[in-house]
ROVO-898797 format. One record per residue (C-alpha): residue number from 1; x, y, z. Coordinates in Angstrom, 2 decimals. Example, Ala and Ser with C-alpha at 12.3 -4.5 7.8 and 13.67 -1.06 7.14 Angstrom:
2
seq  x  y  z
1  12.30  -4.50  7.80
2  13.67  -1.06  7.14
***
This chain:
168
seq  x  y  z
1  -11.37  -15.72  -9.36
2  -8.49  -13.51  -10.26
3  -5.17  -14.71  -8.63
4  -2.22  -12.20  -8.26
5  1.08  -13.54  -7.08
6  2.90  -11.08  -5.28
7  6.49  -11.55  -3.84
8  9.42  -9.88  -2.79
9  12.68  -11.50  -4.22
10  16.52  -11.17  -3.86
11  18.46  -10.30  -7.12
12  19.04  -14.14  -7.32
13  15.34  -14.98  -7.06
14  15.14  -16.17  -3.49
15  11.98  -15.43  -1.26
16  13.81  -16.36  1.88
17  16.76  -18.23  3.18
18  14.78  -20.94  4.97
19  11.27  -21.92  5.54
20  11.18  -19.99  8.78
21  13.03  -16.93  7.57
22  11.02  -13.83  8.84
23  10.62  -11.45  5.86
24  12.42  -8.51  7.54
25  14.99  -7.90  4.76
26  12.60  -6.01  2.60
27  12.24  -2.20  2.68
28  9.54  -0.23  4.37
29  8.45  0.70  0.76
30  8.23  -2.95  -0.27
31  6.11  -3.81  2.74
32  3.79  -0.94  2.18
33  3.51  -1.95  -1.52
34  2.40  -5.55  -0.57
35  0.03  -4.10  2.02
36  -1.64  -1.79  -0.44
37  -2.14  -4.50  -3.06
38  -3.34  -7.09  -0.61
39  -5.75  -4.70  1.11
40  -7.29  -3.89  -2.38
41  -7.95  -7.67  -2.97
42  -8.94  -8.31  0.48
43  -7.61  -11.72  0.49
44  -4.23  -13.32  0.96
45  -3.55  -16.93  0.04
46  -0.43  -18.46  1.78
47  1.03  -21.77  3.16
48  1.29  -22.61  6.67
49  5.13  -21.88  6.66
50  4.54  -18.45  5.15
51  1.74  -17.76  7.80
52  4.17  -18.86  10.52
53  6.84  -16.10  9.78
54  4.34  -13.49  10.73
55  3.84  -12.33  14.23
56  0.15  -12.21  13.68
57  -2.50  -12.47  10.84
58  -2.30  -9.80  8.16
59  -4.78  -6.92  9.28
60  -7.75  -6.03  7.35
61  -7.49  -9.10  4.98
62  -8.81  -12.53  4.98
63  -5.83  -14.80  5.42
64  -6.37  -18.11  3.81
65  -3.82  -20.49  5.05
66  -3.17  -23.80  3.34
67  -2.19  -26.53  5.69
68  -2.56  -30.37  6.19
69  -2.42  -29.88  9.83
70  -6.10  -30.56  11.56
71  -7.73  -28.94  14.69
72  -5.82  -25.57  14.37
73  -7.21  -22.88  16.71
74  -9.78  -20.41  15.26
75  -8.23  -16.93  14.79
76  -10.04  -13.88  13.46
77  -9.57  -13.34  9.85
78  -7.84  -16.73  9.42
79  -9.44  -19.35  7.17
80  -7.56  -22.80  7.43
81  -7.99  -24.83  4.17
82  -6.52  -28.16  2.64
83  -7.27  -30.09  -0.27
84  -7.62  -29.11  -4.08
85  -7.21  -25.28  -4.79
86  -10.15  -24.69  -7.27
87  -12.81  -25.62  -4.72
88  -11.45  -23.41  -2.17
89  -11.31  -20.57  -4.73
90  -14.97  -21.40  -5.71
91  -15.87  -21.11  -1.86
92  -14.34  -17.65  -1.79
93  -16.23  -16.58  -4.71
94  -19.36  -17.75  -2.99
95  -18.28  -15.43  -0.15
96  -18.14  -12.49  -2.60
97  -14.34  -12.24  -3.32
98  -13.49  -11.78  -6.83
99  -9.60  -11.73  -6.69
100  -7.13  -12.75  -4.20
101  -3.36  -12.23  -3.64
102  -0.96  -15.28  -3.55
103  1.76  -14.91  -1.15
104  3.74  -18.05  -1.00
105  5.53  -19.90  -0.21
106  7.35  -21.59  -3.05
107  5.49  -24.98  -3.04
108  1.95  -23.17  -2.88
109  3.12  -20.82  -5.70
110  4.18  -23.96  -7.67
111  0.61  -25.70  -7.30
112  -1.04  -22.51  -8.46
113  1.26  -22.32  -11.58
114  0.75  -25.94  -12.28
115  -2.90  -25.58  -12.40
116  -2.67  -22.40  -14.43
117  -4.46  -20.43  -11.62
118  -1.94  -17.33  -11.54
119  -3.42  -14.31  -13.79
120  -0.65  -11.98  -12.82
121  2.81  -12.19  -11.28
122  4.24  -9.04  -9.39
123  7.54  -9.51  -7.98
124  9.65  -6.69  -6.17
125  13.27  -7.18  -6.70
126  15.16  -6.24  -3.50
127  18.93  -5.16  -3.30
128  20.00  -8.47  -1.71
129  21.64  -11.76  -2.79
130  21.33  -14.81  -0.62
131  22.94  -17.44  -2.69
132  21.10  -20.33  -1.27
133  17.50  -20.42  -0.20
134  14.04  -20.78  -1.33
135  12.92  -19.98  -4.69
136  9.86  -18.21  -6.03
137  8.58  -21.41  -7.26
138  9.47  -25.15  -6.18
139  9.71  -27.38  -9.22
140  10.55  -27.62  -12.94
141  8.78  -25.26  -15.02
142  8.94  -23.70  -18.58
143  6.24  -20.91  -18.59
144  6.62  -17.77  -20.58
145  5.58  -14.29  -19.32
146  4.66  -11.14  -20.95
147  6.03  -7.76  -19.17
148  3.13  -5.55  -18.28
149  4.74  -2.75  -16.01
150  7.94  -1.73  -14.32
151  7.69  0.53  -11.55
152  9.94  1.96  -8.92
153  9.18  1.00  -5.29
154  12.18  3.00  -3.87
155  15.59  4.01  -5.15
156  16.95  0.50  -4.96
157  13.87  -1.64  -5.53
158  11.58  -2.17  -8.49
159  8.38  -4.01  -9.07
160  7.86  -6.17  -12.14
161  4.39  -6.97  -13.40
162  3.90  -9.96  -15.62
163  1.17  -11.93  -17.14
164  1.70  -15.76  -17.73
165  1.26  -16.49  -21.36
166  -1.26  -19.14  -20.73
167  -3.70  -16.46  -19.43
168  -5.69  -14.67  -22.10
***
């Protein structure tokens, strides 16, 4: 299964100020960019903290939420998961999904990166500086990337597409 990490970041590489920071700091164009990509792939993988920042599940997509919490309420278009990543991805493949968008947060992004499960990284760099906050990945990494594309989202925001070098 192809995994595409899609995240909005500040110029200083932050995805949020705190774990419950609602992502209202990005532009309308940035939100539309994420929606277009994630609807194309039909699945968004995210951690529980990221899911909790939204008012409701992302529409027209399967929201796969990684959590250690038990007995969570059934919600339409939400699949609660826990445990190792690879069996979860295999289960999604059996359901007919060929690709998914990884939408954070930092700990989940890091787990996918550690297991070399990210095929493409798309970051939109927004005209903001938080100084302190949550980075794109939590941990210590030394991964090379190959730039695939640069595109303007609006007059102040760009999207960078990379492929991790460990991908062929």
